[in-house]
C-alpha positions as CSV (number, residue, x, y, z in Angstrom):
1,M,-147.7,71.2,-1.5
2,S,-150.1,69.4,0.8
3,D,-153.7,70.6,1.3
4,T,-152.9,71.4,5.0
5,L,-150.6,74.0,6.5
6,I,-149.3,74.2,10.1
7,F,-148.5,77.9,10.8
8,G,-146.4,78.5,13.9
9,L,-146.3,82.1,15.2
10,G,-144.0,83.7,17.8
11,N,-140.9,85.5,18.6
12,P,-137.9,83.1,18.9
13,I,-136.0,85.2,21.5
14,L,-138.8,86.1,23.9
15,S,-139.1,83.1,26.3
16,D,-142.6,81.5,26.1
17,D,-143.6,83.6,23.1
18,R,-141.6,81.2,20.9
19,V,-143.9,78.3,21.8
20,G,-145.8,78.5,18.5
21,L,-142.6,78.2,16.5
22,W,-141.3,75.4,18.6
23,V,-144.5,73.3,18.5
24,A,-144.7,73.8,14.7
25,E,-141.2,72.5,14.3
26,K,-141.9,69.4,16.4
27,L,-145.1,68.8,14.5
28,S,-143.2,69.0,11.2
29,E,-140.9,66.2,12.5
30,R,-143.9,64.0,13.4
31,L,-146.0,64.9,10.3
32,P,-143.5,65.3,7.5
33,E,-146.3,65.1,4.9
34,I,-147.8,68.4,6.2
35,D,-146.5,71.8,5.1
36,V,-145.2,73.9,8.0
37,I,-144.3,77.6,8.2
38,Q,-142.7,79.3,11.2
39,A,-143.0,83.1,11.3
40,A,-142.8,86.1,13.5
41,V,-145.4,87.9,11.4
42,A,-149.1,88.5,11.7
43,G,-151.8,90.5,10.0
44,I,-152.3,90.8,6.3
45,S,-148.8,89.5,5.5
46,I,-150.0,85.9,6.2
47,L,-152.5,85.9,3.4
48,D,-150.0,84.9,0.7
49,E,-148.7,82.1,2.9
50,V,-152.1,80.4,3.5
51,Q,-153.5,80.9,0.1
52,G,-154.4,77.7,-1.7
53,Y,-154.6,75.4,1.3
54,K,-157.8,73.7,2.3
55,K,-156.9,73.7,6.0
56,V,-154.6,75.8,8.2
57,V,-153.7,75.1,11.8
58,F,-152.3,78.2,13.6
59,I,-150.2,77.8,16.7
60,D,-149.4,80.8,18.9
61,S,-149.1,81.9,22.5
62,I,-151.8,83.7,24.6
63,I,-152.0,85.4,27.9
64,T,-155.5,85.4,29.4
65,E,-156.7,86.8,32.8
66,D,-157.4,83.4,34.4
67,G,-155.2,81.2,32.2
68,I,-152.8,78.6,33.6
69,P,-149.4,78.6,31.9
70,G,-149.0,75.5,29.7
71,E,-152.8,75.2,29.1
72,L,-153.8,74.7,25.5
73,H,-156.8,76.6,24.1
74,K,-158.5,75.9,20.8
75,F,-160.4,78.5,18.8
76,T,-162.1,79.1,15.4
77,L,-162.1,82.3,13.5
78,D,-165.7,82.9,14.9
79,D,-164.4,82.6,18.4
80,L,-162.1,85.6,17.8
81,G,-165.0,88.1,17.5
82,P,-166.4,90.1,14.7
83,A,-164.3,90.3,11.5
84,I,-163.9,93.6,9.8
85,A,-162.5,93.7,6.3
86,S,-159.8,96.4,6.5
87,I,-156.3,96.7,5.2
88,S,-153.4,97.2,7.7
89,H,-150.0,95.7,8.1
90,H,-150.1,96.2,11.8
91,G,-152.7,95.4,14.4
92,T,-155.1,93.4,12.2
93,G,-156.5,90.4,14.0
94,L,-156.7,87.0,12.4
95,A,-160.5,87.1,11.8
96,S,-160.2,90.5,10.2
97,T,-157.2,89.3,8.1
98,F,-159.2,86.4,6.7
99,A,-162.3,88.7,6.1
100,T,-160.1,91.1,4.2
101,G,-158.4,88.3,2.2
102,R,-161.8,86.9,1.2
103,E,-163.0,90.4,0.1
104,M,-159.8,90.7,-1.9
105,G,-160.4,87.4,-3.7
106,Y,-157.7,85.3,-2.0
107,D,-158.2,81.5,-2.1
108,L,-158.2,81.0,1.6
109,P,-158.6,77.8,3.6
110,E,-162.2,76.9,4.6
111,I,-160.9,75.1,7.7
112,V,-159.0,77.3,10.2
113,E,-158.0,76.0,13.6
114,I,-156.2,78.1,16.1
115,Y,-154.3,76.6,19.0
116,A,-153.0,79.0,21.7
117,V,-150.7,78.0,24.5
118,E,-151.2,79.9,27.7
119,I,-147.9,81.5,28.6
120,S,-146.5,83.6,31.5
121,N,-143.5,85.3,30.0
122,N,-143.4,87.1,26.7
123,T,-141.0,89.9,27.6
124,D,-137.7,88.4,28.8
125,F,-135.0,87.8,26.2
126,S,-134.5,84.0,26.4
127,E,-134.5,81.0,24.3
128,E,-135.8,78.9,27.2
129,F,-139.4,78.2,28.2
130,T,-140.7,78.8,31.7
131,P,-141.0,75.5,33.5
132,E,-144.8,75.5,33.5
133,V,-144.9,75.7,29.7
134,A,-142.0,73.3,29.1
135,E,-143.5,70.5,31.1
136,N,-146.7,70.7,29.1
137,L,-145.2,70.7,25.6
138,P,-145.3,66.9,25.0
139,S,-149.1,66.7,25.8
140,I,-149.7,69.9,23.7
141,I,-148.1,68.2,20.7
142,E,-150.1,65.0,21.3
143,R,-153.4,66.8,21.6
144,I,-152.9,68.8,18.4
145,I,-152.0,65.7,16.5
146,K,-155.0,63.8,17.9
147,E,-157.5,66.6,17.3
148,S,-156.3,68.0,14.0
149,F,-154.4,65.3,12.2
150,S,-155.9,61.9,13.2
151,N,-158.4,60.6,10.7
């Protein structure tokens, strides 16, 4: 077990929504010494997966009002708004999940980085990315490596 975890999130059959899974897979090929998880889960169920790591890098998709598909956003837990310690398997945001885990005594990472790829399609059944997302994937991978894994 390394001290860092890459955690890719998404749905593998909903077009751009699978971007977090795909990027995590490509990062695992480039960074074989780093642990990687790919999952279609969220909320409190992630606590067991991240426990014991010093750093976790989440990769997911996002749709914002003014976002450009293929754009990469970076967030911290503080950027996600107020965290409320509550227990729920559904609908719990990442900041609240971490707050709940800390309240419950989980050994959670001190460093949490969140990368979100702006997407345009998370509803069509497809294993293909939209062109705007696909053309930005190489630069997304390079940026994440540079910002999170270059010493």
